[in-house]
N, CA, C and O atoms as a MOPAC input file, in Angstrom:
PM7 MOZYME 1SCF
protein

 N     65.35700 1    60.70500 1    89.20600 1
 C     64.48900 1    60.28900 1    88.13900 1
 C     65.02900 1    59.00000 1    87.54600 1
 O     66.23900 1    58.86600 1    87.36200 1
 N     64.15900 1    58.05600 1    87.24400 1
 C     64.60000 1    56.77100 1    86.71900 1
 C     64.85900 1    56.85800 1    85.21900 1
 O     64.23600 1    57.64300 1    84.50400 1
 N     65.79100 1    56.03100 1    84.76600 1
 C     66.10800 1    55.99300 1    83.34200 1
 C     65.24700 1    54.93900 1    82.67000 1
 O     64.57300 1    54.16500 1    83.35000 1
 N     65.25900 1    54.89800 1    81.34500 1
 C     64.46400 1    53.93600 1    80.59000 1
 C     64.91700 1    52.51200 1    80.87900 1
 O     64.09100 1    51.59900 1    80.84600 1
 N     66.19300 1    52.28900 1    81.15900 1
 C     66.69100 1    50.95200 1    81.42800 1
 C     66.13100 1    50.39700 1    82.72800 1
 O     65.96600 1    49.18400 1    82.85800 1
 N     65.83700 1    51.25600 1    83.68900 1
 C     65.31500 1    50.82100 1    84.97500 1
 C     63.83400 1    50.46500 1    84.91500 1
 O     63.34000 1    49.76400 1    85.79800 1
 N     63.12400 1    50.92600 1    83.90700 1
 C     61.69900 1    50.66700 1    83.77500 1
 C     61.50200 1    49.35800 1    83.01600 1
 O     62.01600 1    49.21500 1    81.90700 1
 N     60.76300 1    48.39000 1    83.59100 1
 C     60.52400 1    47.12800 1    82.88600 1
 C     59.81600 1    47.34700 1    81.55300 1
 O     59.15500 1    48.36500 1    81.34700 1
 N     59.96200 1    46.38000 1    80.65300 1
 C     59.45300 1    46.50100 1    79.28500 1
 C     57.94600 1    46.72300 1    79.25200 1
 O     57.46100 1    47.54100 1    78.46900 1
 N     57.20900 1    46.02000 1    80.07600 1
 C     55.75100 1    46.16000 1    80.06200 1
 C     55.33500 1    47.58200 1    80.44400 1
 O     54.41700 1    48.15100 1    79.85300 1
 N     56.00800 1    48.13600 1    81.41800 1
 C     55.71400 1    49.52600 1    81.80200 1
 C     56.08500 1    50.48900 1    80.68500 1
 O     55.34200 1    51.42400 1    80.38900 1
 N     57.23700 1    50.25500 1    80.06800 1
 C     57.66500 1    51.12400 1    78.96500 1
 C     56.63600 1    51.09900 1    77.84300 1
 O     56.29800 1    52.13600 1    77.27200 1
 N     56.14200 1    49.90000 1    77.53500 1
 C     55.15900 1    49.76600 1    76.46900 1
 C     53.87900 1    50.53800 1    76.81600 1
 O     53.34600 1    51.26200 1    75.97500 1
 N     53.39200 1    50.38800 1    78.03800 1
 C     52.16900 1    51.09300 1    78.44400 1
 C     52.37200 1    52.60400 1    78.46200 1
 O     51.49900 1    53.35600 1    78.03000 1
 N     53.50800 1    53.04100 1    78.95500 1
 C     53.78800 1    54.47600 1    78.97600 1
 C     53.87500 1    55.03500 1    77.55700 1
 O     53.39900 1    56.13800 1    77.28900 1
 N     54.48400 1    54.26900 1    76.65100 1
 C     54.57300 1    54.71300 1    75.25300 1
 C     53.17900 1    54.80600 1    74.63100 1
 O     52.89000 1    55.74800 1    73.89300 1
 N     52.31500 1    53.83300 1    74.92600 1
 C     50.94900 1    53.87700 1    74.40000 1
 C     50.18400 1    55.07700 1    74.95100 1
 O     49.45500 1    55.74100 1    74.21400 1
 N     50.34500 1    55.35200 1    76.22400 1
 C     49.67300 1    56.50600 1    76.82900 1
 C     50.14200 1    57.78800 1    76.16700 1
 O     49.33700 1    58.67200 1    75.87300 1
 N     51.46800 1    57.89100 1    75.92900 1
 C     51.99700 1    59.08500 1    75.27500 1
 C     51.46900 1    59.20800 1    73.84700 1
 O     51.08500 1    60.29300 1    73.41200 1
 N     51.45200 1    58.09600 1    73.12400 1
 C     50.94200 1    58.12600 1    71.74900 1
 C     49.47700 1    58.54100 1    71.70800 1
 O     49.08200 1    59.35500 1    70.87400 1
 N     48.68100 1    57.98900 1    72.59500 1
 C     47.25000 1    58.32700 1    72.62500 1
 C     47.05800 1    59.81100 1    72.91400 1
 O     46.25500 1    60.48500 1    72.26900 1
 N     47.81000 1    60.30700 1    73.89500 1
 C     47.64100 1    61.71600 1    74.25800 1
 C     48.17000 1    62.64700 1    73.16700 1
 O     47.65100 1    63.75000 1    72.99700 1
 N     49.20600 1    62.21500 1    72.41800 1
 C     49.74800 1    63.03800 1    71.32600 1
 C     48.84400 1    63.02800 1    70.09100 1
 O     48.76100 1    64.03300 1    69.38500 1
 N     48.18200 1    61.93300 1    69.82700 1
 C     47.37300 1    61.76700 1    68.61600 1
 C     45.88100 1    61.76900 1    68.93900 1
 O     45.17400 1    60.81600 1    68.61300 1
 N     45.42100 1    62.79500 1    69.55500 1
 C     43.99800 1    62.87700 1    69.91100 1
 C     43.16700 1    63.16300 1    68.66800 1
 O     43.28400 1    64.22000 1    68.04700 1
 N     42.31500 1    62.18500 1    68.31800 1
 C     41.40600 1    62.42400 1    67.19400 1
 C     40.03300 1    62.81200 1    67.71200 1
 O     39.42800 1    63.77900 1    67.24900 1
 N     39.55400 1    62.05000 1    68.67000 1
 C     38.29500 1    62.43800 1    69.30800 1
 C     38.54300 1    62.46300 1    70.81300 1
 O     39.18800 1    61.56700 1    71.35700 1
 N     38.05400 1    63.44300 1    71.44900 1
 C     38.32000 1    63.65400 1    72.86800 1
 C     37.87200 1    62.45700 1    73.70400 1
 O     38.61800 1    61.99100 1    74.56600 1
 N     36.68200 1    61.96500 1    73.46300 1
 C     36.13300 1    60.90100 1    74.29800 1
 C     36.90600 1    59.59500 1    74.11500 1
 O     37.24900 1    58.95400 1    75.10900 1
 N     37.18400 1    59.18900 1    72.90400 1
 C     37.87000 1    57.93300 1    72.64100 1
 C     39.28100 1    57.91200 1    73.19000 1
 O     39.70600 1    56.91700 1    73.77800 1
 N     40.00100 1    58.98300 1    73.00700 1
 C     41.38100 1    59.01200 1    73.49300 1
 C     41.43200 1    59.04200 1    75.01600 1
 O     42.34100 1    58.46900 1    75.61600 1
 N     40.46700 1    59.70300 1    75.64400 1
 C     40.43200 1    59.72900 1    77.10700 1
 C     40.17300 1    58.33900 1    77.67300 1
 O     40.79100 1    57.93800 1    78.65900 1
 N     39.26400 1    57.61100 1    77.05000 1
 C     38.95200 1    56.25300 1    77.50100 1
 C     40.16500 1    55.34800 1    77.30700 1
 O     40.49400 1    54.55000 1    78.18400 1
 N     40.82800 1    55.47300 1    76.16000 1
 C     42.02600 1    54.66700 1    75.90500 1
 C     43.13000 1    55.00300 1    76.90100 1
 O     43.81100 1    54.11600 1    77.41500 1
 N     43.29300 1    56.28000 1    77.16200 1
 C     44.32000 1    56.71300 1    78.11200 1
 C     44.02100 1    56.16000 1    79.49500 1
 O     44.91600 1    55.64500 1    80.16600 1
 N     42.77600 1    56.26000 1    79.92600 1
 C     42.39300 1    55.72200 1    81.23400 1
 C     42.58700 1    54.20800 1    81.28100 1
 O     43.00700 1    53.66600 1    82.30300 1
 N     42.28600 1    53.53100 1    80.18600 1
 C     42.46800 1    52.08200 1    80.11700 1
 C     43.94300 1    51.71900 1    80.27600 1
 O     44.28900 1    50.79600 1    81.01400 1
 N     44.80000 1    52.44900 1    79.58100 1
 C     46.24500 1    52.18000 1    79.67900 1
 C     46.77000 1    52.51300 1    81.08000 1
 O     47.61900 1    51.79700 1    81.61000 1
 N     46.27100 1    53.59100 1    81.67500 1
 C     46.67200 1    53.92600 1    83.04400 1
 C     46.24600 1    52.82300 1    84.00600 1
 O     46.99400 1    52.46400 1    84.91700 1
 N     45.05700 1    52.29200 1    83.80700 1
 C     44.58300 1    51.19700 1    84.65400 1
 C     45.49100 1    49.97900 1    84.50800 1
 O     45.82300 1    49.33200 1    85.50100 1
 N     45.89500 1    49.66500 1    83.27900 1
 C     46.81000 1    48.54800 1    83.06300 1
 C     48.15800 1    48.80800 1    83.73400 1
 O     48.74600 1    47.91800 1    84.34900 1
 N     48.62700 1    50.03400 1    83.60400 1
 C     49.89800 1    50.40300 1    84.22400 1
 C     49.81200 1    50.27500 1    85.74300 1
 O     50.73100 1    49.75900 1    86.37900 1
 N     48.71900 1    50.74100 1    86.31600 1
 C     48.53900 1    50.62500 1    87.76100 1
 C     48.45400 1    49.16000 1    88.19500 1
 O     48.92000 1    48.80400 1    89.27800 1
 N     47.86900 1    48.32800 1    87.36500 1
 C     47.80000 1    46.89900 1    87.65600 1
 C     49.19400 1    46.28200 1    87.68100 1
 O     49.50600 1    45.48400 1    88.56500 1
 N     50.03300 1    46.64800 1    86.71200 1
 C     51.41000 1    46.14600 1    86.67000 1
 C     52.17600 1    46.61600 1    87.90300 1
 O     52.88500 1    45.83500 1    88.53800 1
 N     52.02800 1    47.88200 1    88.23300 1
 C     52.71100 1    48.43100 1    89.41100 1
 C     52.22900 1    47.73500 1    90.67400 1
 O     53.02500 1    47.44200 1    91.56600 1
 N     50.93300 1    47.47100 1    90.75200 1
 C     50.36900 1    46.78100 1    91.91500 1
 C     50.93900 1    45.38000 1    92.05500 1
 O     51.26600 1    44.95300 1    93.16300 1
 N     51.06300 1    44.65800 1    90.94600 1
 C     51.63900 1    43.31100 1    90.98700 1
 C     53.08400 1    43.35000 1    91.47400 1
 O     53.48700 1    42.52300 1    92.29200 1
 N     53.85200 1    44.29500 1    90.98100 1
 C     55.24300 1    44.42600 1    91.41100 1
 C     55.32000 1    44.78400 1    92.89200 1
 O     56.18800 1    44.29400 1    93.61400 1
 N     54.40900 1    45.63700 1    93.33000 1
 C     54.37900 1    46.01000 1    94.74700 1
 C     54.02300 1    44.80400 1    95.61200 1
 O     54.58800 1    44.64100 1    96.69400 1
 N     53.11600 1    43.97000 1    95.16800 1
 C     52.74200 1    42.77000 1    95.92100 1
 C     53.92400 1    41.82200 1    96.05500 1
 O     54.15400 1    41.25300 1    97.12200 1
 N     54.67300 1    41.65300 1    94.96800 1
 C     55.85400 1    40.79900 1    95.02400 1
 C     56.89300 1    41.37500 1    95.98000 1
 O     57.51000 1    40.65000 1    96.76000 1
 N     57.07100 1    42.66900 1    95.90500 1
 C     58.02700 1    43.32600 1    96.79600 1
 C     57.58300 1    43.20900 1    98.25300 1
 O     58.40500 1    42.97000 1    99.13800 1
 N     56.30700 1    43.37500 1    98.49600 1
 C     55.77900 1    43.26300 1    99.85900 1
 C     55.97500 1    41.84800 1   100.39800 1
 O     56.27400 1    41.67100 1   101.57900 1
 N     55.81000 1    40.84300 1    99.54300 1
 C     56.01500 1    39.45900 1    99.97600 1
 C     57.47700 1    39.22400 1   100.37300 1
 O     57.75800 1    38.54500 1   101.36000 1
 N     58.39700 1    39.78900 1    99.59700 1
 C     59.82200 1    39.66500 1    99.92400 1
 C     60.13100 1    40.34300 1   101.25300 1
 O     60.85900 1    39.79800 1   102.08300 1
 N     59.57800 1    41.52800 1   101.44800 1
 C     59.80400 1    42.26200 1   102.70100 1
 C     59.22200 1    41.48600 1   103.87200 1
 O     59.81700 1    41.45100 1   104.94900 1
 N     58.06400 1    40.86200 1   103.67200 1
 C     57.43200 1    40.07200 1   104.72900 1
 C     58.31800 1    38.89200 1   105.12400 1
 O     58.47700 1    38.60700 1   106.31100 1
 N     58.89500 1    38.20500 1   104.13700 1
 C     59.79400 1    37.09000 1   104.43400 1
 C     61.02900 1    37.57300 1   105.19300 1
 O     61.46300 1    36.93000 1   106.14900 1
 N     61.59000 1    38.69800 1   104.77000 1
 C     62.76600 1    39.22700 1   105.46200 1
 C     62.42100 1    39.64800 1   106.88500 1
 O     63.22100 1    39.46300 1   107.80200 1
 N     61.23900 1    40.20900 1   107.06800 1
 C     60.80200 1    40.60700 1   108.39800 1
 C     60.65300 1    39.38400 1   109.29100 1
 O     61.05300 1    39.41500 1   110.45400 1
 N     60.07900 1    38.30200 1   108.75800 1
 C     59.93400 1    37.07100 1   109.53800 1
 C     61.29700 1    36.51400 1   109.94200 1
 O     61.46600 1    36.03200 1   111.06200 1
 N     62.26800 1    36.58100 1   109.02900 1
 C     63.61800 1    36.12100 1   109.36000 1
 C     64.22800 1    36.97600 1   110.46700 1
 O     64.86000 1    36.45000 1   111.38300 1
 N     64.04100 1    38.29200 1   110.38300 1
 C     64.57800 1    39.18300 1   111.41700 1
 C     63.93100 1    38.91000 1   112.77200 1
 O     64.60400 1    38.94800 1   113.80200 1
 N     62.63900 1    38.63900 1   112.77300 1
 C     61.95300 1    38.33400 1   114.03000 1
 C     62.51100 1    37.04400 1   114.62200 1
 O     62.75600 1    36.97000 1   115.82600 1
 N     62.71300 1    36.02500 1   113.78000 1
 C     63.26900 1    34.75800 1   114.26000 1
 C     64.68100 1    34.96700 1   114.82000 1
 O     65.02200 1    34.42700 1   115.87200 1
 N     65.48900 1    35.74400 1   114.11800 1
 C     66.84400 1    36.02000 1   114.60200 1
 C     66.81900 1    36.79400 1   115.92300 1
 O     67.63500 1    36.54600 1   116.81100 1
 N     65.89200 1    37.71400 1   116.04100 1
 C     65.77200 1    38.48200 1   117.28200 1
 C     65.41200 1    37.57100 1   118.44700 1
 O     65.97200 1    37.70100 1   119.53600 1
 N     64.47700 1    36.64700 1   118.22400 1
 C     64.12500 1    35.69600 1   119.28400 1
 C     65.31500 1    34.79900 1   119.61000 1
 O     65.52000 1    34.44700 1   120.77100 1
 N     66.09300 1    34.42900 1   118.61100 1
 C     67.29700 1    33.65300 1   118.86900 1
 C     68.26700 1    34.40500 1   119.76800 1
 O     68.86900 1    33.82000 1   120.66800 1
 N     68.41500 1    35.69100 1   119.52600 1
 C     69.29600 1    36.51700 1   120.36000 1
 C     68.74500 1    36.61000 1   121.77900 1
 O     69.51000 1    36.57100 1   122.74300 1
 N     67.42800 1    36.73300 1   121.91400 1
 C     66.80700 1    36.79100 1   123.24800 1
 C     67.07600 1    35.50200 1   124.01200 1
 O     67.44700 1    35.53800 1   125.18500 1
 N     66.89000 1    34.36300 1   123.35100 1
 C     67.13100 1    33.07200 1   124.00700 1
 C     68.59900 1    32.94100 1   124.38600 1
 O     68.91700 1    32.52500 1   125.50000 1
 N     69.49100 1    33.29000 1   123.47300 1
 C     70.92400 1    33.21400 1   123.76700 1
 C     71.29400 1    34.11100 1   124.94700 1
 O     72.08700 1    33.71800 1   125.80200 1
 N     70.72800 1    35.29800 1   124.99500 1
 C     70.98700 1    36.20600 1   126.11000 1
 C     70.50900 1    35.60000 1   127.42300 1
 O     71.20100 1    35.69000 1   128.43700 1
 N     69.32900 1    34.98300 1   127.41000 1
 C     68.81100 1    34.33000 1   128.62100 1
 C     69.71000 1    33.20000 1   129.08000 1
 O     69.97800 1    33.06000 1   130.27300 1
 N     70.18600 1    32.38000 1   128.12700 1
 C     71.08500 1    31.27600 1   128.47500 1
 C     72.38000 1    31.81900 1   129.06300 1
 O     72.87500 1    31.30200 1   130.06500 1
 N     72.92400 1    32.84700 1   128.44900 1
 C     74.15900 1    33.43800 1   128.98000 1
 C     73.94700 1    34.04700 1   130.36800 1
 O     74.82900 1    33.97100 1   131.22300 1
 N     72.79800 1    34.63700 1   130.58400 1
 C     72.49300 1    35.19200 1   131.90500 1
 C     72.43100 1    34.09100 1   132.95900 1
 O     73.00100 1    34.23300 1   134.04100 1
 N     71.74600 1    33.00400 1   132.64900 1
 C     71.68500 1    31.88000 1   133.59600 1
 C     73.07100 1    31.30300 1   133.84500 1
 O     73.41000 1    30.98300 1   134.98500 1
 N     73.87000 1    31.16600 1   132.80400 1
 C     75.22800 1    30.65700 1   132.95000 1
 C     76.05400 1    31.57100 1   133.85300 1
 O     76.82100 1    31.10000 1   134.69300 1
 N     75.89300 1    32.86200 1   133.67400 1
 C     76.61400 1    33.83300 1   134.50400 1
 C     76.17900 1    33.72800 1   135.96600 1
 O     77.01200 1    33.79900 1   136.86900 1
 N     74.88400 1    33.55900 1   136.19700 1
 C     74.38600 1    33.43000 1   137.57800 1
 C     74.95900 1    32.17600 1   138.23100 1
 O     75.39600 1    32.22200 1   139.38100 1
 N     74.96000 1    31.05700 1   137.50800 1
 C     75.50900 1    29.81600 1   138.05500 1
 C     76.99900 1    29.98300 1   138.35800 1
 O     77.46200 1    29.56400 1   139.41800 1
 N     77.74800 1    30.58800 1   137.44300 1
 C     79.17200 1    30.80100 1   137.68000 1
 C     79.40000 1    31.73100 1   138.86900 1
 O     80.32600 1    31.52400 1   139.65400 1
 N     78.56400 1    32.74300 1   139.00000 1
 C     78.71100 1    33.67300 1   140.12200 1
 C     78.48300 1    32.93900 1   141.44100 1
 O     79.23300 1    33.11600 1   142.40100 1
 N     77.43500 1    32.11200 1   141.47300 1
 C     77.15600 1    31.37500 1   142.71100 1
 C     78.29600 1    30.42200 1   143.03600 1
 O     78.69600 1    30.31200 1   144.19500 1
 N     78.83000 1    29.72400 1   142.02100 1
 C     79.96100 1    28.82100 1   142.25400 1
 C     81.17900 1    29.57800 1   142.76200 1
 O     81.85600 1    29.13600 1   143.69000 1
 N     81.44400 1    30.70200 1   142.15700 1
 C     82.58900 1    31.51500 1   142.57000 1
 C     82.37700 1    32.05200 1   143.97800 1
 O     83.30300 1    32.05200 1   144.78900 1
 N     81.17500 1    32.50300 1   144.27100 1
 C     80.86800 1    33.02400 1   145.60200 1
 C     81.02800 1    31.92200 1   146.65300 1
 O     81.56900 1    32.16900 1   147.73100 1
 N     80.56300 1    30.72000 1   146.34700 1
 C     80.70600 1    29.59300 1   147.26700 1
 C     82.18400 1    29.25800 1   147.46700 1
 O     82.60900 1    28.99600 1   148.59200 1
 N     82.96500 1    29.26400 1   146.39600 1
 C     84.39600 1    28.97600 1   146.48900 1
 C     85.10000 1    30.02500 1   147.34400 1
 O     85.93800 1    29.67000 1   148.17200 1
 N     84.78800 1    31.28900 1   147.16700 1
 C     85.40700 1    32.36400 1   147.94600 1
 C     85.03500 1    32.20600 1   149.42000 1
 O     85.88800 1    32.36300 1   150.29300 1
 N     83.78700 1    31.90300 1   149.69800 1
 C     83.36500 1    31.69700 1   151.09500 1
 C     84.10300 1    30.51800 1   151.70800 1
 O     84.54200 1    30.59400 1   152.85600 1
 N     84.24800 1    29.42900 1   150.96000 1
 C     84.95500 1    28.24600 1   151.44100 1
 C     86.42100 1    28.57400 1   151.73300 1
 O     86.94800 1    28.16800 1   152.77000 1
 N     87.08500 1    29.30300 1   150.83000 1
 C     88.48900 1    29.67400 1   151.03800 1
 C     88.62400 1    30.61700 1   152.23300 1
 O     89.57400 1    30.50700 1   153.00900 1
 N     87.68700 1    31.53100 1   152.38000 1
 C     87.72600 1    32.45200 1   153.51900 1
 C     87.55800 1    31.68000 1   154.82400 1
 O     88.24500 1    31.94800 1   155.81000 1
 N     86.64700 1    30.73000 1   154.81700 1
 C     86.43600 1    29.91400 1   156.01600 1
 C     87.68100 1    29.09900 1   156.34300 1
 O     88.06300 1    28.98500 1   157.50800 1
 N     88.32200 1    28.52800 1   155.31000 1
 C     89.55500 1    27.76600 1   155.53500 1
 C     90.66900 1    28.65800 1   156.09000 1
 O     91.40200 1    28.24200 1   156.98700 1
 N     90.80000 1    29.86100 1   155.57200 1
 C     91.82100 1    30.78400 1   156.07900 1
 C     91.52700 1    31.17100 1   157.52300 1
 O     92.43100 1    31.25300 1   158.35400 1
 N     90.26100 1    31.40400 1   157.80500 1
 C     89.85800 1    31.78300 1   159.16900 1
 C     90.15300 1    30.63300 1   160.13300 1
 O     90.65200 1    30.85900 1   161.23500 1
 N     89.84900 1    29.41500 1   159.72500 1
 C     90.11900 1    28.25900 1   160.57600 1
 C     91.62600 1    28.05800 1   160.73900 1
 O     92.09200 1    27.69100 1   161.81800 1
 N     92.37900 1    28.29400 1   159.68100 1
 C     93.82700 1    28.13800 1   159.73900 1
 C     94.44000 1    29.15800 1   160.69300 1
 O     95.40800 1    28.85500 1   161.39100 1
 N     93.87400 1    30.37900 1   160.72400 1
 C     94.38400 1    31.39400 1   161.63300 1
 C     94.04200 1    31.05600 1   163.06800 1
 O     94.82100 1    31.35500 1   163.97300 1
 N     92.88500 1    30.43400 1   163.29700 1
 C     92.49100 1    30.07400 1   164.66300 1
 C     93.23000 1    28.86200 1   165.17000 1
 O     93.50700 1    28.77300 1   166.36600 1
 N     93.55700 1    27.93100 1   164.30900 1
 C     94.24400 1    26.70300 1   164.70400 1
 C     95.51700 1    26.55500 1   163.87900 1
 O     95.53000 1    25.80300 1   162.90400 1
 N     96.57700 1    27.24700 1   164.24400 1
 C     97.80000 1    27.19100 1   163.44500 1
 C     98.43500 1    25.80300 1   163.45800 1
 O     99.16000 1    25.47700 1   162.51800 1
 N     98.20400 1    24.98000 1   164.46000 1
 C     98.84100 1    23.65100 1   164.51000 1
 C     98.23900 1    22.68300 1   163.48800 1
 O     98.83300 1    21.64100 1   163.21300 1
 N     97.06200 1    23.00900 1   162.91600 1
 C     96.43800 1    22.12400 1   161.94200 1
 C     97.01200 1    22.31000 1   160.53900 1
 O     96.72000 1    21.52700 1   159.63600 1
 N     97.80500 1    23.31700 1   160.36500 1
 C     98.37700 1    23.57500 1   159.04100 1
 C     99.47600 1    22.55400 1   158.73400 1
 O    100.23000 1    22.18800 1   159.63500 1
 N     99.58700 1    22.09200 1   157.50500 1
 C    100.63100 1    21.13300 1   157.14600 1
 C    102.01500 1    21.73200 1   157.10400 1
 O    102.98300 1    21.02800 1   156.81500 1

């Protein structure tokens, strides 16, 4: 349950008015209309706060999406780099194997 300090002043004021109206009912119809009016105002305040919060969440979501795409691109670059290094290493190993094979076949060519 939230404390009074956590509730913004405008909400506190509307809630206090709603409580006062409901406690001091002089005529049923008038107090009901006033109560509904205050509830409508309260819902409007809550809606505005929710819209602001939704906008913040939307911005954070956009940032997360951008960061995720950055990670995807970085992963792709690292994958390509790994493939190039693998091919270079594979070519080097084949070249060394060929040199060893030739050296074994022609021992007089060795320094």
